[in-house]
C-alpha positions in Angstrom: 47.9 34.6 17.2 51.6 34.8 17.8 54.0 32.0 18.5 55.0 28.8 16.7 51.6 28.3 15.0 51.4 31.8 13.4 50.5 31.7 9.7 50.0 27.9 9.7 46.9 25.8 9.7 46.7 24.2 13.1 46.5 20.5 13.4 47.6 17.9 16.0 50.4 16.8 13.7 51.7 20.4 13.4 51.5 20.8 17.2 53.7 17.7 17.8 56.1 18.6 15.1 56.5 22.2 16.4 56.8 21.0 20.0 59.7 18.7 19.3 61.4 21.3 17.0 61.3 24.1 19.6 64.9 24.8 20.8 63.8 24.8 24.5 62.2 21.4 24.0 65.2 20.0 22.1 67.1 20.1 25.4 64.8 17.4 26.8 64.1 15.5 23.5 67.2 16.0 21.4 66.6 13.2 18.9 62.9 13.0 18.7 61.3 13.6 15.3 57.9 15.1 16.0 56.3 13.8 12.8 57.4 10.3 13.5 56.4 10.5 17.1 52.9 11.7 16.1 52.3 9.0 13.5 54.1 6.0 14.9 53.7 6.5 18.6 50.9 8.9 19.5 48.4 7.9 16.7 49.3 4.3 16.9 48.7 4.1 20.7 45.6 6.3 20.6 43.8 4.7 17.7 45.1 1.1 17.6 46.5 0.6 21.1 49.9 -0.2 19.6 52.8 1.5 18.0 53.2 1.6 14.2 56.1 1.0 11.8 57.9 -1.5 14.1 58.4 1.0 16.9 58.8 -0.4 20.4 58.3 1.2 23.8 61.0 -0.3 26.1 62.1 0.1 29.7 65.8 0.4 28.7 68.0 1.9 26.0 68.2 5.3 24.5 65.4 7.8 25.0 64.8 7.8 21.2 66.4 5.3 18.9 65.5 5.3 15.3 68.1 2.8 14.2 66.9 0.7 11.2 67.5 -2.5 13.2 65.2 -1.5 16.1 63.2 1.7 16.5 62.4 2.3 20.1 61.4 4.8 22.8 62.7 4.3 26.3 59.5 5.0 28.4 61.4 5.8 31.5 63.8 8.3 29.9 61.0 9.8 27.9 58.6 10.3 30.8 61.4 11.8 32.9 62.1 14.3 30.1 58.4 15.1 29.7 58.1 15.8 33.5 61.2 18.0 33.4 59.9 19.9 30.4 56.5 20.4 32.0 58.2 21.6 35.2 60.2 24.1 33.1 56.9 25.3 31.6 55.4 25.8 35.0 58.5 27.8 36.1 58.0 29.9 32.9 54.4 30.6 33.9 55.5 31.6 37.4 57.9 34.2 36.0 55.5 35.5 33.3 53.0 38.3 33.7 49.3 37.5 33.1 49.4 39.4 29.8 52.5 37.6 28.5 52.2 35.0 25.7 52.7 31.9 28.0 49.6 32.9 30.0 47.6 33.9 26.9 48.4 30.5 25.3 47.6 28.6 28.5 44.4 30.5 28.9 43.3 29.6 25.4 44.0 25.9 26.1 42.2 26.0 29.4 39.2 27.7 27.8 39.1 25.1 25.0 39.3 22.2 27.6 36.4 23.7 29.5 34.3 24.0 26.4 34.9 20.4 25.3 34.4 18.9 28.8 
């Protein structure tokens, strides 16, 4: 397999970390720490229906604020950045040939989703 997961054991945590470290994603999520997002936001919401480590999800403020006094994610800014990032990915797929890595990786994910559905 080529790409960001080459020579690494795959896990959800690694996926989130790598996603937010990618230079093309830093444009949309400049301050987001993938490991913190995975643990405090994603896992907290998914498993306990609440964030962990005093993190808040707000409707105002900075997209990602890890200040010691109040750690927060602005849900509006974050969701807008996520949509813009996804739209850029769709544009990348439109430009890519079927045999290029973006389509190979998308095909693997689509296959996996079909298998687990």
